[in-house]
BALUMPA-68293 format. One record per residue: z, x, y of N, C-alpha, C in turn. Coordinates in steps of 0.1 Angstrom, whole numbers, plus 5000, padded with zeros to 4 digits. Layout:
N
ZXYZXYZXY ...
//
This chain:
491
499647635269499647575256501047525252 501047405247502347345243502847415230 504147405229504747475217504247415204 504147285203503747215191502347255187 501447265197500047315194500047455189 500847545195500947675191501447695177 502447615173502947615159501847565150 501147455153500147405144499047515142 498647575153497547685152498047805144 499347835146499947955138499947925123 500347805120500247765106498847755100 497947715109496547715105496047855102 496447945110496048085108496648135095 497948105092498548145080497848085067 497647955068496947885056495547935054 494847955065493448015064493448155057 494448235062494548375057494848365042 495848295038496348285025495248225015 494548125020493548055012492348155009 491948225020490848315018491248435009 492448485011492848595002492948554988 493548444985493648394971492248364966 491448294973490048254969489248374964 489348484972488548604969489248674957 490548684957491248754947490948684933 490948554932490748484920489348494914 488448554922487148574916487148684906 488148754905488348854894489648824887 489648814874490948794867491748914865 491149034869491849154867492349214881 493049324880493649384892492949524894 493349594905492949724907493649814896 493049934894493550014883495050054884 495550074896496950114897497950004897 497449884895498349764894498949744880 498349814870498849784857500149844853 500649944860502049984858502949874863 502649814875503449704880503549594870 502349564864502349454854503249484842 503249604838504149644826505549624830 505949664843507249654847507749504848 506849424853507249284854507349214840 506449254831506449204818507749244811 508149364813509449414807510649344812 510649304825511749234831511749094824 510549034823510548894816511048904802 510749004795511049014781512549064778 512949164786514249224783515249214795 514749164806515749154818515849274826 515249384822515349504830513949574831 513749644842512449714843512249824833 511149884832510749984822511050124829 512350154830512750284835512350394825 512650374813512350474802511050424795 509950494799508650454794508150544782 508050484770507650564759506150604759 505350544767503850564767503350654778 503850644790503350724801503650874798 502650954798502851104795503451124781 503251024773503851044759505351014759 505950974770507350944771507951014784 508450924793509050984805509850874812 510450914823511350824831510650794844 510750664848510250614861511450604871 511250634883512250614894511750524904 512450414907512050314918513050214919 513150154931514050034933513249914927 513849824919513049724912513049584919 513449574931513649444938512349364937 511249424941509949354942509549304929 509649384918509249344905510049224900 511349224903512149104899511748984906 511348994919510848884927509548824920 508648904917507348854911507648794897 508548854890508848804876509548664877 510148634888510848504890509748394890 508548424894507548324895506548324883 507048384872506148404860505848274853 506548164857506348034851504847984853 504248034864502847994867501848084860 502348184852501448284846501648414854 501748524846502048654852500948704862 499648694858498548734866498548654879 498648524878498548434890499748454899 500948474893502148504901501948624909 501448734903501348864909500348854921 499248774919498248764929498848674941 499548574937500048484947501148554956 502048624950503148684957502648784967 501848884962501348984971500548934983 499648834980498848784991499648685000 500648624994501548545003502248625013 502848735008503648825017502648885028 501448925024500548975034500248865044 500148745040499748635049500948605058 502148605053503348575061503548665073 502848785073503048875084502648815097 501748715096501248655109502448595117 503448545110504648495117505448595125 505648715118506348825125505548875137 504148885135503348935146503348835158 503348705155503348605165504748615173 505848625166507148635173507248755182 506848865177506948995185505948985197 504748935194503748915205504248825216 504848715212505448615222506548675229 507348755223508448825230507948925241 506748975238506149075248505448995259 504648895256503848825265504348695271 505148625263505648495267504348405269 503348425261502148345262501748305248 501748175246501548125232500048145227 499148115235497748135231497448275227 497848375236497548515233498348555220 499548505218500348535206499648475193 499048355194498348305183497148385180 496448425190495248515189495648645182 496748705186497248825180497548805166 498248695162498548675148497248665140 496148605146494848595139494348735137 494448815147493948955146494649025135 495949005133496749075123496249035109 495748915108495248865094494048935090 493248985099491949035096491749185100 492849255099492649405100491949445087 490749495088489949515076490649585064 491349695067492049765056493149675049 493849595057494849505052494249395045 493249335050492649215043491949265030 491549385030490949435017491849455006 493249445009494249464998494549334991 493549274985493649134980493849134965 493549244958493449244944494449344938 495649354945496649454941497949384938 498849454931500249414931500949514940 500949484952501349584962502749554967 503649654965504949644970504949654985 503849714991503749725005503549595012 503249485005503149355011504549315015 505549345007506949315011507449415021 507049535020507549635030507049605044 505849565045505249535058505949415064 506149315056506749185060508149215065 508949285057510349315061510449405073 509549495074509549595085509349515099 508349435099507949375112508949255116 509549195106510549095109511849165114 512149285108513249365113513049405127 511749445130511449495144511749375154 511249255150511449145159512949115162 513749125151515149095153515949205161 515449325159516049435166515749425181 514549375185514149355199515149255205 515649155198516649055203518049085198 518449205197519649245190520949195197 520849165210521949115218522448985213 521548905207521948775201522648805187 523848755185524548775173523848735160 523148625161522348575149521248675146 520548725157519448815155519948955150 521148985154521749115149522049105134 522548995130522848975115521548975107 520448905113519248905106518549035106 518649115117518149245117518849335106 520149315105520849395094520349345081 520149215079519749165066518349225062 517449215071516049265068516049415066 516749485074516849635072517449675059 518549615055519149645042518249615031 517649495031516749455021515549545020 515049595031513949695032514349825025 515549865028516049995022516149975006 516549865002516749844987515349804980 514349784988513049754983512149874980 512149964990511250084989511650194998 511250314994511650435002510850435015 509850345017509050345029509850295041 511150255038512050215049512250335058 511950455054512050565063511050565073 509850505071508850485082509450425094 510150315091510850235103512050315108 512750375099513950455104513550565113 512550645109512050755118511650705131 510950585131510550525144511650485152 512750425146513950385153514650505159 514750615152515350735157514650785169 513250785168512450825179512550735191 512850605188513050505199514250545207 515350585200516550625207516350745216 515450835211515150955219514350915231 513350825229512550785241513350715251 514250635247515150565256515850665265 516350765259517050875266516150945276 514950975271514051045280513550965292 513450825289513050735300514250685308 515450735306516550705313516950555312 516750495300517250365298518650375293 519450275296520850265290520750235275 521350315268521350295253522250175250 521650085241522349975236523250015225 524549985226525550035216525249965202 524749845202524449775190523249835183 522249875191521049945186521450075179 522250155186522650285181523450265168 524350175168525250155156524350105144 523450015147522649955136521750065130 521050145139520150245135520850355127 521950395132522750505124523250455111 523650325111524150265098522950265088 521850215092520750195083520250335078 520250435087519750565084520650625073 521950615074522850675064522850595051 522650455052522450375040521250415033 520150435040518850475033518950615026 519650705033519850845028520650835015 521750755016522650745004521950674992 521250564995520650484984519550564978 518650624986517550704980518050834973 519150884978519751004970520150954956 520750834955521250784942520050764933 518950694939517850664931517050784927 516850874936515950994934516651124932 517951124929518651254928518051344917 517651284906517051374896515751434900 514951354908513751414913513951524923 515051504931515451604941515851734934 516551724923517051834915515851914909 514851834905513651894898512651954908 512351874918511251914927511751974940 513051954944513552004956512951924968 512751994980512251924991510851874990 510051934980508651884978508651744972 509751684969509751554964509151454973 509151484986508551394996507051384995 506451484988505051464984504851414970 505951364964505951294951505351374940 505451504941504951594930503451574927 502751524937501351504934500551634933 499751654923498951784922498151804935 497851934937497251974950495851914952 495051904941493751844942493751704945 494751634939494951484942495351464956 496351554960496851544974495751564984 494851654982493751674991492851554992 492551484981491751374981492451244985 493751234981494551114983494851094998 495151205005495451205019494251245026 493351155029492151185036492351265049 491451345053491451395066491051285076 491851275086491651165095490251165102 489551055100488151045106488250935116 488050965129488250865139487350745137 486050765135485150645133485550565122 485850625110486250555098487550475101 488550535108489750475111489650355120 488750365130488450245139487850135131 486950165121486350065113487349995105 488350065099489350005091490349925098 490549955111491549885119490949775127 489749805133489049705142488949765156 487849755162487549815175488449755186 488549625186489249555197490749595197 491449585185492849625186493049775190 492149865186492250005189492250025204 491149965211491049975225492149915233 492449795230493549725237494949775234 495149825221496449875218496650015225 495650095226495850225232496050205247 495350105253495550075267496950035270 497549945261498849895262499850015262 499650115253500550225252500450305265 499250325270499150405283499950335294 499750205295500350125305501850125304 502350115291503850115289504450245292 503750355289504350495291504250535306 503150495313502950555326503050455338 502950325335502950225346504250145346 504450075335505649985335506349995321 507450055322508250085309509049965305 508749925293509549805287510149855273 511349815271512049855259511249815246 510749685247510049635235508849715232 508049755242506849835240507249975236 508350025241508750165237509150165222 509750055217510050045203508850055194 507849975198506549975191505850105192 505850165203505250295205505950405197 507250395196508050495188507650485173 507450355169507050335155505650385152 504750365162503350415161503350565160 504050635169504050775169504750835157 505750775152506350825139505450815128 504750705126503750685115502650785117 502150795129500950885131501351035128 502551075131503051205128503151225113 503751125106503851135091502551135085 501551065091500251065085499551195087 499651255099499051385101499751495092 501051485089501651575080501451545066 500651445063500251395049501551365041 502451295048503651255041503551105037 502551035042502250905037500750895035 500250805027498850805024498050755036 496750795036495850755047495750605048 495650535037495450395037496750315042 497850355037499150285041499450315056 499250435060499450475073498550395083 497350385080496350305088496750155089 497250105078497649965078498749945088 499750025087500950025097500450045111 499550145114499050165127498250045132 497449985123496649875127497549755132 498549725124499449615128500149645141 500549765143501249795156500249785168 499049835166498049825176497649685180 497649595169497349455171498449395180 499649425177500749365185500749425199 500549555201500449605214499249545222 498149515215497049455222497349325229 498349255224498749135231499149165245 499849275247500249315261499049335270 498049405265496849425272496149295276 496049215266495449085268496149005279 497449005279498248935289498048995303 497949135304497749195317496349165323 495349165314494049135319493848985323 494448905314494448755316495148725329 496248775332497048755344496248805356 495648915355494848965366493648875370 492948825359491848735362492348605368 493448565364494048435370494248445385 494548565389494848595403493548615412 492448625406491148645413490648505418 489448515424488848385429488248305418 488148355406487548285395488648275384 489648205386490748205375490248135362 489248055363488747985351488148085341 487748205346487148305338488148365328 489448345331490548405322490348355308 490148225306490048165293488748205286 487748225294486448275289486648425284 487448495291487748635287488348635273 489348545271489948545258488948505247 488048415250487048365241486148485237 485748565247484848675244485548775235 486748805238487548895230487648845216 487848715214487948655201486648675193 485548655200484248665193483948815190 484248905199484049045196484849085184 486149035184486949075172486349025159 485848905159485248845147484048935142 483248985152482149065149482549205144 483549255150483949395147485049415136 485749305133486849325123486749215112 486449095115486448995105485349015094 484149055099483049085089483449205081 483849315087484249435078485449395069 486249305073487349265064486849195051 485849115052485249055040484549155032 483849245039483149355031484149435023 485249475028486249555021486849465010 487049345013487749255003486849234991 485549214993484649194981484449334974 484449444982484349574976485549604967 486749554971487949584963487849514949 487049404947486849344934486149434925 485349534930484649624921485549734916 486749754922487649854918488649794908 488049734898488749674887488149714873 488849724863488249754850487349644845 486149694840485149594836485549534822 484849434819485049374806484849464794 483749554796483449654786484649754784 485249794795486349884794487549824787 487849694791488949624785488749604770 487549574766487249554752487449684744 487049794750487249924744488749954742 489549914752490949944751491649854741 491149724740491749634730491349694716 490149744715489749804702490749924698 491050004708492050104705493350054700 493749944706495049884702495049834688 493849784684493749724670493349824659 492849934663492250024653492850164653 493850194660494550324660495950314657 496550424653497950424649498850404662 500050354660500850324672501250444680 501350564673501750684680500650764685 499450704685498250784690498350824704 497750934708497750984722496250974726 496050904737494650884743494550964755 493451044756493051114768492051034776 492351024789491450954798491751014812 490950964822491151014836492550964840 493151034850494450984855494350844860 493250804866493150664872493150564861 492850604848492850504837494050514828 495050594832496250614824497050484822 497150404833497950284833497150184824 495850184823495150094815495350124800 495450254797495750294783497050234779 498050244787499350194784499350044783 498649974792498749834793497949754782 496649794781495749724772495849784758 495749914757495749974744497149994738 498149994747499550004743499650144735 499050244740499150374734499550474745 499950594740500450694749499250764756 499450794769498450864776498951014778 497951094783498351234786498751244801 498151154809498351164823498051034830 498851004840498550884848498850924863 498950824872499150854886500550854891 501550844882502950854886503350994882 503451084892503651234889505151264891 505951174896507351214899508151234885 508951344885509751384874508951444863 507651464865506751534855506751684859 507451764851507551904855506251984854 505351944845504052014844502851934849 503151844859502051764864500851834869 501051944876499852024881499052084869 499752134859499152194847498352084839 499051974838498351864830497051814837 497251804851496051754858494951854857 495251984858494152084857493552084843 494352064833493852064819492951944816 493451834821492651714819491251724826 491251774838490051794845489151884838 489751994833488852094826488352044813 489051964806488551904793487351824796 487251754807486051674810484951754816 485151884818484051964825483752094817 484552134808484252264801483152244791 482452354788481452354778481852424765 482852504766483252584754484152494745 483752464734484452374725485752424720 485852554718487152614713488252594723 487952614736488952604746489352454748 488352364747488652224748489552174737 489252224724490152184713491552234714 491652364719492952414722493752334731 493152284742493952204751494252064745 493252004738493551874731494651884721 494651994714495752014704497152034711 497152094722498352124729499051994733 498251894737498751764741498751664730 498451704717498451624706497451504707 496351524714495351414716494651374704 494651244701493951184690492551134693 492451074705491251004709490951044724 489651054727489151074740488450944745 488950884756488450764761487450794773 486250774771485150814780484550684786 485050654798484750524804483250514809 482850394811481550364816481250424830 482250414839482150464853482150614853 482950674844483150814844481950884838 481250814828480150874822478950894831 478950824842477850834852478050974860 479251024859479551144867479651274858 480051254845480351364837479551354823 479451464816478951464803479951554794 480151504782481051584773480051674765 479851794770478851894765479251944751 480551944748481052014736481151914724 480851784726480951694715479951714704 480351724692479451734680480051664668 479351654658479751584646480851664638 480951794640481951864633483451834637 483651814650485051794654485251664661 484251594664484451474672483651354666 484351254661483751134656483551034667 482350984669482150874678482550744672 483750694674484250584667483950444674 483650454687483350334695482150374704 481050304702479850344710479250224717 479750194728479150084737478950154750 479050084761478950144774480150234776 481250204769482350294769482350364755 482650494755482650574743484050624740 484350624727485650674723485450764711 486050884713485850994703487151024696 487051034683488251074675488251224673 489351294677489451444676489951484662 489051554655489451584641489851724639 489351814648489651964646491052004651 491552094644492852164648492652314648 493152384658493052524658494352584652 494252684644495352754638495852854649 497152844652497752924662498153064656 
//
């Protein structure tokens, strides 16, 4: 395949991916529940020039810790409208990953058609394609990570060394997930030693520099969290019940469905071949990153979803090596024309086993957004309650309370720096499940709760057994119900 044709096809893959992601995303004007904290951060940057580090509404008032680079970037495009800018930037970054995948694959295979196929595969990893309705900082993390990997592969070139340094430093300043790549790079140095490869001085110096930079920068950003939570800060102070649900137990069948059958089979074969048949530095780097992420996933140090997305992209890139091996073997047989047919069959199988699940997950993600009824109820709270009111809702709805109702919540899904996160979570869960009214009122009074927000989706799972006319006024009665808490217990 000529270079010009490969470039045209690669851009076609990019535009197809970006168009499909945006087209599906724009079918809903809202975002997933956890995106509304990001929207508040971006709005605060637009209004005041700085992120919302000191938040008067979350938990009734608390401090957020995070590097703000991604939020500044999204806010820069606010001239097209905040919601549209947020949808465009996240989906654009996810789509741009195809270029990094193509470059790494071509470095491995030196085969343009297979590299274009691999870039197409990376676009339709089901779990990645399903992330269309989020304001995801991981869109930038993934993009920076895999471009950094490409330039590290070619680190002997001075230009590539400088670009590797640039992407790694930017990744460190963007998100703490930089440690996913750093752990992989450290493991890569270990594998090189075990496989008796000559260590590249540039690689060693770059990896050690970025490691110490990441440790220094994250210590500065998260030092207060380290002082409060200690080593457990790596689990982000997430309550035990949430941790159990949030970090799913690995299910092989489910994982294959989320990644795609073809990348899993071909990627695992490439790892086997690289470790036991023909050892290549490039493949060892990818395998090191794969093993580091798998280890962190098994230790529940990263979420099931993010871990699988990383693993999926690595397997897709590794699969290019398997395709090249099989393609070259068929070319040497008595039926060399079958090699192109082999690639066609693989492409069709991928479409059947990954592209269709990708669309299923993408459209399913549109359902994980607040309904019009929920937003109307939150707007009602904003217009009909005192500014200092405290609203009790599920943790998943905490950001909505802050964003649409502009009122204080008792609990949301950012648990870092919250000293009583476990107790709050237990109390909120018990308020929605207890039958004894006295105990419920005691807990509501403790957190100064003025209103209970009982959403449409939650009402299908729970009933508020203790609600009566003596202590709870039903002030909003649609598919969403809002109760005013009137009773106080004398201590």
